[in-house]
C-alpha atoms as one frame of an Amber mdcrd trajectory, in Angstrom:
protein
 -15.121  65.484  -3.688 -16.065  64.288  -7.296 -17.940  61.312  -7.974 -16.081
  59.988 -11.490 -18.449  56.731 -12.096 -20.351  54.295  -9.755 -18.519  54.295
  -6.357 -15.673  55.907  -7.238 -14.760  59.418  -5.819 -11.471  61.508  -6.987
 -10.174  61.178  -3.524  -9.909  57.310  -3.716  -8.172  57.926  -7.090  -5.562
  60.015  -5.575  -5.132  57.892  -2.411  -4.551  54.882  -4.409  -2.638  56.791
  -7.115  -0.201  57.227  -4.331   1.242  53.780  -4.849   1.476  54.424  -8.950
   5.019  55.592 -10.490   3.904  57.400 -13.055   6.375  57.985 -16.481   8.900
  60.273 -16.911   7.550  62.429 -14.048   9.430  64.033 -10.551   8.279  61.818
  -8.459   9.356  64.508  -5.588   6.862  66.531  -6.677   3.982  64.268  -7.154
   4.119  64.173  -3.080   2.495  68.071  -2.974  -1.413  68.038  -2.967  -2.803
  68.472  -5.912   0.334  67.663  -7.923  -2.157  65.104 -10.479  -4.571  65.934
 -13.640  -6.627  62.808 -12.800  -8.592  62.240 -16.627 -11.880  60.526 -16.652
 -13.255  60.622 -19.735 -12.595  61.386 -23.072 -14.676  61.838 -26.327 -13.105
  62.717 -30.140 -10.801  65.724 -29.421 -11.464  66.316 -25.827 -10.848  64.475
 -22.291 -12.607  65.297 -19.104 -10.792  65.902 -15.933 -12.251  64.629 -12.403
 -13.271  68.406 -11.755 -15.746  68.151 -14.993 -13.499  70.561 -17.110 -13.388
  69.674 -20.863 -10.165  69.872 -22.050  -8.695  69.908 -25.815  -6.124  66.946
 -25.718  -3.074  69.054 -27.473  -1.034  66.133 -27.125  -3.332  63.476 -28.071
  -2.634  61.152 -24.921   0.870  60.447 -25.692   1.113  61.345 -29.441  -0.933
  58.492 -29.974  -4.516  59.088 -29.963  -4.811  59.712 -33.669  -8.632  58.927
 -34.858  -9.815  60.128 -31.629 -11.423  59.321 -28.739 -14.403  57.457 -28.201
 -14.481  55.902 -31.634 -16.911  52.786 -31.484 -15.556  50.758 -34.570 -12.599
  50.128 -32.055 -13.999  49.646 -29.336 -16.471  46.835 -30.918 -13.487  45.225
 -32.717 -11.685  44.779 -29.485 -14.883  43.429 -27.801 -15.952  41.459 -30.457
 -12.369  39.669 -30.159 -12.365  39.076 -26.788 -15.462  37.316 -27.318 -14.364
  35.545 -30.018 -10.579  34.845 -29.128  -9.269  36.223 -26.143  -5.481  35.317
 -25.870  -3.669  32.807 -27.832  -0.048  33.209 -28.624   2.183  33.783 -31.649
   4.713  31.633 -30.512   6.339  28.432 -31.899   3.857  27.396 -35.070   0.636
  29.078 -33.291  -0.907  31.952 -34.969  -4.542  33.731 -35.287  -6.282  35.545
 -37.978  -6.408  39.146 -36.094  -2.426  39.379 -36.125  -2.088  37.422 -39.848
  -4.743  39.952 -41.192  -3.043  43.048 -39.623   0.653  41.817 -40.494  -0.685
  41.614 -43.566  -2.408  44.914 -43.923   0.684  46.884 -42.598   3.226  45.038
 -45.226   0.535  46.429 -48.067   0.773  49.941 -46.364   4.698  49.871 -45.921
   7.110  51.279 -48.838   8.958  49.020 -51.234   9.778  45.460 -50.128   8.858
  45.939 -45.673   6.832  42.585 -46.105   7.502  41.056 -42.956   6.113  41.871
 -39.530   7.000  41.490 -35.908   4.587  42.543 -33.157   5.499  43.517 -29.424
   3.563  46.338 -27.138   5.550  49.485 -27.296   7.976  51.799 -29.442  10.654
  50.993 -27.054  10.801  47.214 -27.807   9.977  47.492 -31.505  13.186  49.526
 -31.872  14.858  46.862 -29.659  13.853  44.555 -31.335  15.034  45.873 -35.164
  18.534  45.651 -33.339  18.247  42.248 -32.036  17.291  41.554 -35.197  19.865
  43.138 -37.390  22.823  41.515 -34.317  21.392  38.085 -35.503  21.166  39.208
 -38.844  25.179  39.698 -39.156  25.603  36.293 -37.310  24.014  34.649 -39.761
  26.198  36.234 -42.606  29.129  35.566 -40.246  29.680  39.428 -39.269  29.755
  38.983 -35.804  31.853  42.603 -34.827  28.883  43.985 -37.182  26.880  45.292
 -34.436  27.672  49.133 -33.396  24.471  51.434 -34.127  24.370  54.935 -35.273
  22.295  57.174 -33.547  21.807  61.229 -32.722  21.987  63.649 -30.455  18.268
  64.935 -30.163  17.161  61.375 -30.520  14.286  59.477 -28.778  13.832  55.864
 -28.923  12.492  54.255 -26.377  13.252  53.631 -22.753  14.122  50.153 -22.291
  17.618  49.450 -21.382  19.037  49.745 -25.343  16.221  51.847 -27.049  17.325
  54.112 -24.218  20.951  54.023 -25.115  20.359  55.283 -28.749  18.221  58.326
 -27.190  19.804  61.238 -26.372  22.291  61.295 -23.586  20.196  63.890 -21.966
  17.297  61.919 -21.411  19.709  59.223 -19.197  21.357  61.744 -16.738  21.978
  59.694 -13.303  20.747  56.513 -15.242  22.842  53.435 -16.984  22.738  52.741
 -20.675  25.215  49.974 -22.469  28.226  51.704 -23.286  30.170  51.462 -26.331
  27.259  49.893 -28.455  25.734  53.344 -29.703  27.789  56.468 -31.055  25.732
  59.426 -31.255  25.967  61.922 -34.222  25.504  65.327 -34.423  21.861  67.607
 -33.622  20.513  68.027 -36.744  18.768  71.368 -35.860  20.115  74.303 -38.114
  18.025  76.927 -35.924  19.920  76.176 -32.779  23.254  74.568 -34.612  24.167
  75.960 -38.036  25.902  79.187 -36.034  27.059  81.302 -39.231  26.664  78.489
 -41.953  23.748  78.191 -44.896  21.250  75.326 -44.424  23.241  73.598 -47.271
  26.258  74.099 -45.647  25.175  72.293 -42.437  23.641  69.743 -44.165  27.251
  68.945 -45.403  28.609  69.332 -41.771  26.118  66.818 -40.642  26.774  64.525
 -43.997  30.282  64.885 -42.909  30.462  63.917 -39.523  28.176  60.255 -40.700
  31.345  59.435 -42.654  33.629  60.548 -40.328  32.170  58.641 -37.699  31.641
  55.262 -40.160  35.491  55.913 -40.734  36.561  55.860 -37.300  34.738  53.201
 -36.301  34.728  51.007 -39.501  31.798  50.484 -41.767  32.839  46.433 -40.993
  31.568  47.190 -37.190  28.852  49.066 -37.769  24.987  47.003 -37.958  22.386
  50.175 -38.532  21.812  54.145 -38.363  18.362  54.609 -36.683  16.365  57.991
 -37.540  13.240  59.410 -36.696  11.778  61.297 -39.575  11.318  64.522 -37.237
  12.654  63.819 -34.288   9.678  63.898 -31.478  10.305  63.570 -27.648  13.943
  65.202 -28.290  11.931  68.869 -29.246  10.651  68.073 -32.281  13.477  68.621
 -34.449  13.169  68.995 -37.940  16.680  68.037 -40.154  17.351  70.440 -43.547
  15.871  69.452 -46.223  17.287  66.499 -48.141  19.085  65.294 -44.811  17.542
  61.849 -44.874  17.916  60.764 -48.459  21.728  61.800 -47.817  22.602  59.795
 -44.664  20.538  56.934 -46.339  22.789  57.003 -49.388  25.487  56.720 -47.374
  24.635  54.186 -45.146  23.695  52.159 -48.669  27.059  52.413 -49.778  28.554
  51.282 -46.315  26.374  48.068 -46.308  25.106  50.106 -42.825  21.030  48.999
 -43.033  18.353  52.262 -42.515  16.173  52.317 -39.418  13.365  54.311 -39.179
  11.769  54.805 -36.154   8.425  55.610 -37.486   6.682  55.598 -33.739   5.395
  58.625 -33.897   5.103  59.888 -37.642   3.562  56.553 -39.012  -0.286  56.472
 -39.744  -1.292  60.024 -40.431   0.337  62.292 -38.218   2.112  63.754 -41.768
  -0.795  62.685 -43.809   0.663  59.508 -44.608   0.348  55.535 -43.186   4.208
  55.746 -43.322   6.054  59.764 -43.852  10.081  57.852 -44.593   9.149  57.093
 -48.069   6.001  59.404 -49.152   6.786  62.692 -47.185  10.889  62.250 -47.222
  12.104  59.943 -49.904  13.711  56.964 -48.579  13.144  53.641 -48.449  14.063
  52.069 -45.121  15.482  48.578 -44.279  13.377  48.569 -41.157  10.253  50.882
 -40.349   9.699  50.411 -36.445   6.119  51.513 -35.559   3.525  51.761 -32.485
   0.974  54.613 -31.197  -0.954  55.194 -33.684  -1.327  52.014 -34.931  -3.976
  51.667 -32.884  -4.728  55.131 -32.365  -3.650  53.828 -28.334  -6.683  51.768
 -27.564  -4.444  49.176 -27.205  -0.961  48.467 -26.828   0.981  47.232 -29.657
   3.965  47.808 -32.225   5.152  46.523 -35.279   8.929  46.056 -36.197   8.800
  46.082 -40.125  11.923  44.619 -41.924  12.922  43.674 -45.613  12.684  40.727
 -47.556  16.092  40.818 -47.781  16.679  40.288 -43.941  14.090  38.093 -43.647
  15.378  35.883 -46.330  18.544  35.514 -44.074  17.221  35.354 -40.603  14.853
  32.528 -41.770  17.301  30.364 -43.391  17.815  27.003 -42.345  19.990  26.097
 -39.816  18.120  28.308 -36.796  15.514  29.777 -34.844  14.053  33.285 -34.009
  14.943  32.901 -30.494  13.051  36.579 -29.789   9.545  37.014 -28.559   6.963
  38.548 -25.970   4.003  36.885 -24.426   1.920  39.716 -26.079   2.986  39.930
 -29.378   0.179  39.834 -31.712  -2.357  40.191 -28.842  -5.817  39.253 -30.775
  -7.455  42.287 -29.093  -4.489  44.758 -29.938  -4.827  43.176 -33.597  -7.808
  43.771 -34.140  -7.949  47.196 -32.321  -5.320  47.690 -35.602  -7.139  45.978
 -37.873 -10.499  48.522 -37.217  -7.901  51.834 -36.611  -6.580  51.590 -40.219
 -10.409  50.989 -41.560 -11.374  53.903 -40.051  -8.495  56.277 -41.338  -9.264
  54.470 -45.112 -12.612  54.910 -44.561 -12.896  58.336 -43.233  -9.472  59.529
 -45.485  -8.016  60.792 -42.410  -4.490  61.101 -43.828  -5.611  62.844 -46.927
  -7.152  65.054 -44.380  -4.307  65.932 -42.365  -2.496  67.641 -45.090  -5.077
  70.458 -45.191  -5.906  70.428 -41.518  -2.412  69.372 -40.363  -1.100  72.801
 -42.245  -3.248  75.008 -40.987  -2.734  73.535 -37.340   1.206  74.292 -38.399
   0.497  77.214 -40.234  -1.762  78.949 -36.993   0.972  77.806 -34.628   3.729
  79.435 -36.932   2.273  82.922 -36.065   2.982  82.683 -32.315   6.666  83.532
 -33.591   5.937  87.136 -33.401   5.563  86.468 -29.493   8.647  88.273 -27.409
  10.124  84.766 -25.836   8.964  82.423 -29.076  12.531  81.574 -30.794  11.169
  79.228 -33.007   8.296  77.606 -34.133   8.870  73.626 -35.658   7.389  70.769
 -36.810   5.415  69.509 -39.323   1.464  68.695 -39.552   0.308  67.814 -36.512
   3.420  67.644 -34.551   5.129  71.019 -33.313   7.283  72.052 -31.171   7.602
  75.819 -29.304  10.712  76.823 -27.895  10.597  79.671 -25.745  14.158  81.857
 -25.262  15.305  84.618 -23.166  16.728  86.520 -26.255  15.432  86.069 -29.552
  18.468  87.708 -30.905  20.772  85.704 -29.476  18.187  82.590 -28.779  19.994
  82.716 -25.256  17.723  80.174 -23.528  15.804  80.494 -20.162  17.441  78.613
 -17.066  16.111  75.012 -16.331  14.904  76.449 -13.110  12.416  78.977 -14.974
  10.325  75.934 -16.131   8.775  78.300 -18.875   7.685  75.232 -20.608   5.806
  73.853 -17.688   4.201  77.359 -17.188   2.886  77.917 -20.255   1.342  74.077
 -19.808  -0.029  75.221 -17.283  -1.043  78.532 -18.225  -3.221  76.393 -20.756
  -4.310  73.885 -19.154  -6.477  76.440 -17.061  -7.841  77.677 -20.328  -8.769
  74.575 -21.391  -5.726  72.559 -23.335  -3.329  70.060 -22.459  -0.098  70.929
 -24.111   3.249  68.714 -22.936   6.212  70.494 -21.314   9.602  69.712 -22.275
  12.122  71.964 -20.630  11.859  75.389 -22.750  10.008  73.769 -25.169   6.061
  72.943 -25.420   4.798  70.439 -27.972   1.549  69.793 -29.589   0.828  66.358
 -31.035  -3.228  66.278 -30.925  -5.347  63.802 -32.395  -5.701  63.942 -36.143
  -9.986  64.847 -36.383  -9.231  68.688 -35.102 -11.538  70.903 -37.439 -10.684
  74.607 -38.049 -12.509  76.020 -34.917 -10.685  73.715 -32.406  -7.287  74.731
 -34.374  -8.357  78.560 -34.095  -8.923  77.366 -30.632  -5.429  76.063 -29.400
  -3.795  78.993 -31.255  -5.698  81.431 -29.213  -5.305  79.533 -26.078  -1.646
  79.180 -26.676  -1.414  83.116 -27.466  -2.940  84.032 -24.241  -1.269  81.746
 -21.873   2.182  82.571 -23.707   1.311  86.258 -23.234   0.298  85.409 -19.465
   3.832  83.870 -18.522   5.409  86.720 -20.451   4.049  88.987 -18.028   5.256
  87.363 -15.126   9.083  87.763 -16.433
């Protein structure tokens, strides 16, 4: 029996955990003994489990602990805020300094005319909020039929009802979604879907797919196209070069709003505070973000909308009938302000342009291993897909659980990585040093080779 702190033991936590429903897990498998990993402490790029082992946090909590664990600047900001103003809502005519200042700061960092910010507490709700706002926007413009949403196979936009409807259908097996509202475009994954086409020909095919869907549905019925700059939980899929700019241009020509889901990619993961324009050359009508906004220290998301959209929804004659009790919570907003200040003071996005590329290069070297089909992604956002045959790209059976086996082997060697079927995902803290990056690559190589030997 390990004592975690004070009078709490590992056994007590595991007994209590029997009452906890864990997200995106096999609930039946969690009934087995030793099925859970209990994380009890964290510092910098590392976490500590209940057995006292130090593990590299290769998934950054869950795409989110960008500045690393245990940063006093954020912890103190939260504590000081709670002592000053623990809570007040942003409903009706009420506001408070932390939410107002954070909204101003986000608007100063967001591209173009994205100057209005709505806070919620998760990326799922941020994505839901953007659709509710656009539906209301079109209602106010006298266009009640302009409500359909274009998403993509492979997308992940969250697990609330509407967000899951926009997410790739694979995630909603045996679960219901809202039928008829969302239309999914082709998966923009050249390595898996390109066939005999060149990458440019594949891009043309993706553009044609968008055009055909608009023609079939009718632009007058489509409110928005939503896209992650790089797909995250759908497998870290990077679309062909020029994809986002061409898709955005077609949307603009058809009066379809472009929503950029930057829940994962914002706040430094790709080397910039926002990736849409700085990395991919796109000026969205809406950006949704969460995760790295507070580096996970408090639950907070932001839906950032253009002045043009805000002008319509704030015109006389209507109310904004959307809200969450904890929207702009003082402690969460204080965490966001401190997190952004820390990133600016330490030049973390700029550093990621170097260290993130080192991480990407080190992991791409794993492509020489027999079961590694593709290493893809950018900077501190990498996916490794395992295949049975490198030539045919034939996947392993789901029952082989290759991603899980590699992640378990990695954890035994001191690294937490996220399995996703035949894929392993790495989304670590953004403060990893070259030494830690090299250690991650070494652990992954050893782990993959160990699994290969069992096949």
